[in-house]
C-alpha positions as CSV (number, residue, x, y, z in Angstrom):
1,X,-45.9,11.9,-26.2
2,X,-49.2,10.9,-24.4
3,X,-49.8,13.6,-21.7
4,X,-53.0,13.7,-19.8
5,X,-52.9,17.6,-19.7
6,X,-52.0,19.9,-22.6
7,X,-48.2,20.6,-22.9
8,X,-48.7,24.1,-21.6
9,X,-50.6,22.8,-18.5
10,X,-48.1,20.1,-17.9
11,X,-45.3,22.7,-18.1
12,X,-47.1,24.8,-15.4
13,X,-47.7,21.9,-13.1
14,X,-44.0,20.6,-13.4
15,X,-42.7,24.1,-12.6
16,X,-45.0,24.5,-9.6
17,X,-44.0,21.0,-8.1
18,X,-40.3,21.8,-8.7
19,X,-40.7,25.2,-7.0
20,X,-42.3,23.6,-4.0
21,X,-39.8,20.7,-3.8
22,X,-36.8,23.2,-3.9
23,X,-38.3,24.9,-1.0
24,X,-37.9,21.8,1.2
25,X,-34.9,20.0,-0.3
26,X,-31.2,21.0,-1.0
27,X,-31.3,19.2,-4.3
28,X,-34.1,17.8,-6.3
29,X,-33.7,14.7,-8.3
30,X,-35.3,14.6,-11.7
31,X,-36.8,11.2,-11.1
32,X,-38.4,12.3,-7.9
33,X,-39.9,15.3,-9.8
34,X,-41.2,13.3,-12.6
35,X,-42.8,10.8,-10.2
36,X,-44.6,13.6,-8.5
37,X,-45.8,15.2,-11.8
38,X,-46.7,12.1,-13.9
39,X,-50.3,11.0,-13.8
40,X,-51.9,7.6,-14.4
41,X,-50.9,6.1,-17.7
42,X,-48.2,8.7,-18.2
43,X,-44.5,7.7,-18.4
44,X,-41.4,9.6,-17.5
45,X,-40.4,9.7,-21.2
46,X,-43.6,11.6,-22.0
47,X,-42.1,14.6,-20.2
48,X,-38.7,14.5,-22.1
49,X,-39.9,17.2,-24.7
50,X,-41.1,19.4,-21.9
51,X,-37.8,19.2,-20.0
52,X,-35.9,20.0,-23.2
53,X,-38.2,23.0,-23.9
54,X,-37.8,24.4,-20.4
55,X,-34.1,23.9,-20.4
56,X,-33.8,25.6,-23.8
57,X,-35.9,28.6,-22.4
58,X,-33.6,28.9,-19.4
59,X,-36.4,28.0,-16.9
60,X,-34.6,25.0,-15.6
61,X,-31.0,23.6,-15.4
62,X,-29.4,20.4,-14.6
63,X,-26.5,21.3,-12.4
64,X,-25.7,17.6,-11.9
65,X,-26.5,14.5,-13.9
66,X,-29.6,13.5,-12.0
67,X,-30.4,16.8,-10.3
68,X,-32.7,19.6,-11.5
69,X,-33.1,23.2,-10.5
70,X,-35.5,26.0,-11.1
71,X,-34.1,29.4,-12.5
72,X,-35.0,32.0,-10.0
73,X,-35.9,34.6,-12.7
74,X,-37.0,32.8,-15.9
75,X,-38.4,29.7,-14.3
76,X,-40.4,31.6,-11.7
77,X,-41.7,34.1,-14.2
78,X,-42.9,31.3,-16.5
79,X,-44.6,29.6,-13.5
80,X,-46.4,32.8,-12.6
81,X,-47.5,33.3,-16.2
82,X,-48.7,29.7,-16.4
83,X,-50.8,29.9,-13.2
84,X,-52.3,33.4,-14.3
85,X,-53.3,31.7,-17.7
86,X,-57.1,31.4,-17.8
87,X,-56.7,28.1,-19.6
88,X,-54.8,26.5,-16.7
89,X,-56.8,24.2,-14.5
90,X,-56.7,20.9,-12.7
91,X,-59.0,18.3,-14.1
92,X,-60.6,15.4,-12.4
93,X,-62.5,15.3,-9.1
94,X,-59.5,15.1,-6.8
95,X,-56.2,17.0,-6.8
96,X,-53.3,15.4,-5.0
97,X,-52.8,17.0,-1.6
98,X,-49.1,17.7,-2.3
99,X,-50.1,19.6,-5.5
100,X,-52.8,21.6,-3.7
101,X,-50.5,22.4,-0.9
102,X,-47.9,23.5,-3.4
103,X,-50.4,25.9,-4.9
104,X,-51.4,27.3,-1.4
105,X,-47.7,27.9,-0.7
106,X,-47.3,29.8,-4.0
107,X,-50.5,31.9,-3.3
108,X,-49.3,32.7,0.3
109,X,-45.8,33.7,-0.8
110,X,-47.1,35.9,-3.7
111,X,-49.3,37.5,-1.0
112,X,-46.4,38.0,1.2
113,X,-47.8,35.9,4.0
114,X,-45.0,33.4,4.1
115,X,-41.5,33.2,3.1
116,X,-40.0,30.5,1.0
117,X,-36.7,29.1,2.2
118,X,-34.0,30.2,-0.2
119,X,-32.3,27.2,-1.9
120,X,-28.7,27.0,-1.4
121,X,-27.0,28.4,-4.5
122,X,-24.4,26.2,-6.3
123,X,-20.9,27.1,-5.2
124,X,-19.1,29.4,-7.5
125,X,-16.2,28.1,-9.5
126,X,-13.2,29.7,-8.1
127,X,-10.3,28.4,-10.2
128,X,-9.4,27.4,-13.8
129,X,-8.7,23.8,-12.7
130,X,-12.1,23.5,-11.1
131,X,-13.7,25.1,-14.1
132,X,-12.0,22.4,-16.4
133,X,-13.5,19.6,-14.4
134,X,-16.9,21.1,-14.3
135,X,-17.1,22.0,-18.0
136,X,-15.7,18.7,-19.2
137,X,-18.2,16.8,-17.0
138,X,-21.1,19.0,-18.4
139,X,-19.8,18.6,-21.9
140,X,-19.9,14.8,-21.6
141,X,-23.3,14.8,-20.2
142,X,-24.8,17.1,-22.8
143,X,-23.0,15.2,-25.6
144,X,-24.4,11.9,-24.3
145,X,-27.9,12.9,-23.4
146,X,-28.6,15.0,-26.5
147,X,-26.5,13.2,-29.2
148,X,-24.5,16.3,-30.1
149,X,-22.0,14.1,-32.0
150,X,-19.0,15.8,-30.2
151,X,-20.0,19.3,-31.0
152,X,-21.7,20.7,-28.0
153,X,-23.1,24.3,-28.4
154,X,-21.3,26.7,-26.2
155,X,-24.5,28.4,-25.3
156,X,-25.6,25.1,-23.7
157,X,-22.5,24.9,-21.7
158,X,-22.8,28.5,-20.6
159,X,-26.4,28.1,-19.5
160,X,-25.6,24.9,-17.6
161,X,-22.9,26.4,-15.5
162,X,-23.3,30.1,-16.0
163,X,-24.7,30.7,-12.5
164,X,-21.4,29.5,-11.1
165,X,-19.0,31.6,-13.1
166,X,-19.1,35.3,-14.4
167,X,-19.6,35.6,-18.2
168,X,-16.2,37.2,-18.8
169,X,-14.5,34.4,-16.8
170,X,-16.3,31.8,-18.7
171,X,-15.1,33.2,-21.9
172,X,-11.5,33.5,-20.6
173,X,-11.3,30.0,-19.3
174,X,-12.9,28.4,-22.4
175,X,-10.3,30.1,-24.6
176,X,-7.6,29.0,-22.1
177,X,-8.9,25.4,-22.5
178,X,-8.6,25.8,-26.3
179,X,-5.0,27.1,-25.9
180,X,-4.2,24.2,-23.7
181,X,-5.6,21.8,-26.4
182,X,-8.5,20.5,-24.3
183,X,-11.2,22.1,-26.5
184,X,-11.4,23.3,-30.1
185,X,-13.9,26.2,-30.4
186,X,-15.6,26.2,-33.8
187,X,-17.8,28.5,-35.7
188,X,-20.5,27.4,-38.2
189,X,-23.5,29.4,-36.8
190,X,-26.6,28.0,-35.1
191,X,-29.4,26.4,-37.1
192,X,-32.1,28.9,-35.8
193,X,-29.8,31.9,-35.5
194,X,-31.4,32.8,-32.1
195,X,-29.9,36.1,-30.9
196,X,-29.9,34.9,-27.3
197,X,-28.0,31.7,-28.2
198,X,-25.6,33.6,-30.3
199,X,-25.0,36.1,-27.4
200,X,-24.3,33.1,-25.2
201,X,-21.7,31.8,-27.5
202,X,-18.1,33.2,-27.6
203,X,-16.9,36.2,-29.8
204,X,-13.3,36.7,-30.4
205,X,-11.5,39.6,-32.2
206,X,-9.3,37.2,-34.1
207,X,-11.7,34.3,-34.9
208,X,-15.1,35.9,-34.7
209,X,-18.1,33.9,-33.5
210,X,-17.4,30.5,-31.9
211,X,-20.6,28.4,-31.4
212,X,-19.4,24.9,-30.8
213,X,-16.9,23.2,-28.5
214,X,-15.2,19.8,-29.5
215,X,-13.3,18.0,-26.8
216,X,-9.8,17.0,-27.8
217,X,-9.0,14.9,-24.7
218,X,-10.4,11.4,-24.1
């Protein structure tokens, strides 16, 4: 990874630009965001680790394959902390006008002098059939993009679509998919035993903790 800024600085800039883009667009494409953030001699692949870390932290999500969204709680909080960090600064003699305007927009909103348009939320998943389609599509994308070898962590699935379905409903429909031989939910524990990841897995009275989903349909 050959970033011009430090990783922490780059994360803050990425979150700031995403925050600004979401204020003006219904959906933000990952490629458009990277193009705005990447500096001279930087490549899109240089930001992959940052995207991964922000997604793991729950600051961003990928509701669709090429789309990206900012978490209104975790993402905005991380952006606020990053901008308040004394070590954050723009280097060079010139700051891109769009970046400078994004920062002005942020300052004005935090001061209450302007109102950011509220991004349209993703539509709630209202039926089991719809849930099956969404979760299978999400499973395939995560399995492909992160090389999970057909064992996708349940917490990753929940964090991807959790804003579209209640926690209890997610659990119920995942178990129903297992009963219908669409998924096999497996235990095994998580490598880092992160309490938040375990909490976002599925617990059952009969089988205990289920951490991974294995798709049984082609």
